[in-house]
C-alpha positions as CSV (number, residue, x, y, z in Angstrom):
1,M,71.0,83.9,100.3
2,S,71.5,85.8,103.5
3,E,73.5,88.9,104.4
4,L,76.6,89.0,106.6
5,S,77.2,92.3,108.2
6,I,80.6,93.3,109.6
7,T,80.8,96.3,111.9
8,T,84.2,98.0,112.1
9,T,85.6,99.8,115.1
10,Q,84.2,103.1,113.7
11,N,80.7,101.6,113.6
12,V,80.7,101.3,109.8
13,N,78.7,98.4,108.5
14,I,80.0,96.5,105.6
15,N,77.5,94.0,104.2
16,F,78.4,90.8,102.2
17,N,76.0,88.4,100.7
18,T,76.8,84.9,101.9
19,A,77.1,82.1,99.4
20,S,74.0,80.0,99.0
21,V,73.9,76.3,99.9
22,G,73.5,75.6,96.1
23,E,76.6,77.6,95.2
24,R,78.7,75.8,97.9
25,M,77.4,72.4,96.7
26,L,78.3,73.2,93.1
27,A,81.8,74.4,94.2
28,Y,82.2,71.1,96.0
29,V,81.1,69.1,93.0
30,I,83.6,71.0,90.8
31,D,86.4,70.3,93.3
32,L,85.3,66.6,93.3
33,L,85.6,66.5,89.5
34,V,89.1,68.1,89.8
35,I,90.1,65.4,92.3
36,I,88.8,62.6,90.0
37,A,90.7,64.1,87.1
38,Y,93.8,64.2,89.2
39,Y,93.5,60.5,90.0
40,V,92.8,59.6,86.4
41,L,95.8,61.6,85.2
42,I,98.2,60.5,87.9
43,Y,97.4,56.8,87.5
44,Y,97.6,57.0,83.7
45,V,101.0,58.7,83.9
46,L,102.5,56.4,86.6
47,V,101.0,53.1,85.4
48,E,100.7,53.4,81.7
49,L,103.6,55.7,80.8
50,V,106.1,55.1,83.6
51,G,105.1,51.5,84.3
52,L,105.1,52.0,88.1
53,G,102.9,49.0,88.6
54,D,105.7,46.7,87.5
55,L,108.2,48.4,89.9
56,I,106.2,48.2,93.1
57,P,106.8,45.0,95.1
58,N,103.8,42.8,95.1
59,D,102.8,43.1,98.7
60,P,99.9,45.0,100.4
61,W,102.1,47.4,102.5
62,S,104.0,48.6,99.4
63,E,100.8,49.2,97.5
64,R,99.2,51.0,100.4
65,A,102.2,53.2,100.8
66,V,102.1,54.2,97.1
67,H,98.4,54.8,97.1
68,G,98.8,56.9,100.3
69,L,101.5,59.0,98.8
70,I,99.4,59.6,95.7
71,S,96.4,60.5,97.8
72,L,98.2,63.2,99.9
73,P,97.3,66.1,97.6
74,V,93.7,65.0,97.7
75,L,93.6,64.5,101.5
76,F,94.8,68.1,102.1
77,Y,93.1,69.5,98.9
78,A,90.8,72.0,100.6
79,L,93.5,73.0,103.2
80,W,96.3,73.8,100.8
81,Q,94.1,75.4,98.1
82,E,92.4,77.7,100.5
83,A,95.7,78.6,102.1
84,L,97.4,79.4,98.8
85,M,94.4,81.0,97.1
86,E,93.3,83.1,100.0
87,G,90.1,81.4,100.9
88,Q,89.3,79.7,97.6
89,T,89.6,76.3,95.9
90,I,89.3,75.8,92.2
91,G,85.6,75.1,92.7
92,K,85.1,78.2,94.8
93,R,87.0,80.4,92.3
94,I,84.8,79.2,89.5
95,M,81.7,79.8,91.5
96,K,83.1,83.2,92.6
97,I,82.7,82.5,96.4
98,K,85.3,82.9,99.1
99,V,86.0,82.2,102.7
100,I,86.4,85.3,105.0
101,K,86.5,86.0,108.7
102,I,83.2,87.2,110.1
103,D,85.0,89.9,112.1
104,G,86.4,91.6,108.9
105,Y,89.9,90.1,109.1
106,Q,91.4,87.9,106.4
107,A,91.2,84.3,107.3
108,G,94.6,82.7,108.1
109,F,96.1,79.3,107.9
110,G,94.8,78.4,111.4
111,D,91.2,79.2,110.3
112,Y,91.6,77.0,107.2
113,L,93.1,74.2,109.3
114,I,90.1,74.2,111.7
115,R,87.7,74.2,108.7
116,W,89.6,71.3,107.1
117,I,89.7,69.2,110.3
118,L,85.9,69.5,110.8
119,R,85.4,69.0,107.1
120,I,86.5,65.4,107.6
121,V,83.5,64.7,109.8
122,E,80.8,66.9,108.1
123,V,81.6,67.0,104.4
124,T,83.4,63.8,103.5
125,P,80.9,61.0,102.4
126,P,78.9,59.4,104.0
127,F,78.7,62.3,106.5
128,S,78.0,65.0,104.0
129,F,74.5,65.5,105.3
130,I,76.0,67.0,108.6
131,G,77.5,70.0,106.8
132,L,74.4,70.3,104.6
133,I,72.0,70.4,107.6
134,S,74.3,72.9,109.4
135,M,74.3,75.3,106.4
136,I,70.5,75.0,106.0
137,V,69.7,75.8,109.7
138,N,72.3,78.5,110.1
139,N,71.4,82.1,109.2
140,K,74.9,82.7,107.8
141,N,75.0,79.4,105.8
142,Q,77.9,78.3,108.0
143,R,78.8,74.7,108.4
144,L,80.3,73.5,111.7
145,G,83.9,74.2,110.5
146,D,82.9,77.8,109.8
147,M,81.4,78.3,113.2
148,A,84.5,76.9,114.9
149,A,86.9,79.0,112.8
150,G,84.7,82.1,112.9
151,T,84.5,82.2,109.1
152,A,81.8,82.4,106.5
153,V,81.7,81.9,102.7
154,I,80.6,84.9,100.8
155,T,79.7,85.4,97.1
156,L,81.7,87.8,95.0
157,K,79.0,87.9,92.3
158,N,76.7,90.5,93.8
159,S,77.6,94.0,94.6
160,I,77.8,94.8,98.3
161,N,76.5,97.8,100.1
162,I,79.0,99.9,102.0
163,N,77.0,102.3,104.2
164,H,79.6,105.0,103.9
165,T,81.0,107.2,101.2
166,I,83.2,110.2,101.1
167,L,80.1,112.4,100.6
168,K,78.1,111.0,103.5
169,E,77.6,113.2,106.5
170,V,79.4,111.9,109.6
171,R,77.6,111.8,113.0
172,D,77.4,115.0,115.0
173,N,79.2,113.4,117.9
174,Y,81.9,111.8,115.6
175,V,85.4,112.0,117.1
176,P,88.2,112.0,114.5
177,V,91.2,109.8,115.0
178,Y,93.8,110.9,112.4
179,P,94.2,114.7,111.9
180,L,96.9,114.0,109.3
181,V,94.2,113.0,106.8
182,I,94.1,116.6,105.7
183,K,97.4,115.9,103.8
184,L,95.2,114.0,101.3
185,S,93.5,115.7,98.4
186,D,90.0,115.1,97.2
187,N,91.4,113.1,94.3
188,D,93.5,111.0,96.7
189,V,90.4,110.2,98.8
190,R,88.4,109.4,95.7
191,I,91.0,106.9,94.6
192,I,91.2,105.5,98.1
193,K,87.4,105.1,98.2
194,E,87.1,103.5,94.8
195,T,90.0,101.1,95.5
196,Y,88.7,100.2,98.9
197,E,85.1,99.5,97.7
198,A,86.4,97.4,94.8
199,S,88.7,95.5,97.2
200,V,85.9,94.9,99.7
201,K,83.6,93.7,96.9
202,N,86.1,91.1,95.9
203,A,87.2,90.4,99.5
204,D,90.7,91.4,98.4
205,F,92.3,91.9,101.8
206,V,95.8,92.0,100.4
207,M,94.9,95.1,98.4
208,I,93.3,96.7,101.5
209,D,96.6,96.0,103.4
210,K,98.5,97.7,100.6
211,L,96.1,100.6,100.6
212,Q,96.7,101.1,104.3
213,D,100.5,101.0,103.8
214,K,100.2,103.6,101.0
215,I,98.1,105.9,103.1
216,E,100.4,105.7,106.1
217,K,103.4,106.5,103.9
218,V,101.8,109.5,102.2
219,T,100.3,111.0,105.4
220,G,102.6,109.9,108.1
221,I,99.7,108.4,110.0
222,K,100.4,105.5,112.4
223,S,97.5,103.2,112.5
224,V,95.9,102.5,115.9
225,S,94.1,99.5,114.5
226,Q,95.4,96.1,113.3
227,N,92.5,95.8,111.0
228,A,93.2,97.4,107.6
229,M,89.5,97.7,106.8
230,A,88.8,99.6,110.0
231,F,91.8,101.9,109.3
232,V,90.6,102.9,105.8
233,D,87.1,103.3,107.1
234,T,88.4,105.7,109.7
235,V,90.5,107.6,107.2
236,L,87.5,108.2,105.0
237,H,85.3,109.3,108.0
238,D,88.0,111.6,109.3
239,Y,88.6,113.2,105.9
240,N,84.9,113.9,105.6
241,Y,84.8,115.3,109.1
242,Y,87.7,117.7,108.6
243,T,86.6,118.9,105.1
244,R,82.8,119.0,105.4
245,N,82.8,122.7,106.3
246,M,85.6,123.7,103.9
């Protein structure tokens, strides 16, 4: 297991533990079992209960069309699951691992699409060894799809280390960005800090975005960063800067 370090615009390091090769392989096996279960269930329902086999014209093209239609959810399995479940599939959720951007942003559909396209040539048998070798030799346990999309798979099982708390002294040469943070109380900042750390631990970028919106509404601050993580980091730094001598 290796460590993925994200440095925000305020030079705050947020460290994640990357998912091990073993964890990713187990997630893949679980997803494979889900796919097999899908095929067993769908064919049982359609053939045994509905009698679809008797309704399909007895020609190769019709059979291929039906099989192709049934296989669509499987073909796009990783893509639609990661897009809907914010970087997770059923296997990844069970293994408590998740896809994130290595720059601290939440991965988007385009990132999942790139990973899915390259998945075809590095994960799908008989080419699975390509992705495996890539993860083994890469210090972030990335496969080729991760490298192309700028993503990594992290584990949510272990606590992360955020090298910044409200009580930590800021640098002597630190330049604050948001003077309006003084509108917050100590209790407000404590709640912000606890919520933020819990959200980062679980890679819950939606909650971090909501936290940014709430801070902006309460203080009147207008964010100068498009990255919610960087914004909250800056707010915590600034609050510490303005209140350290109070």
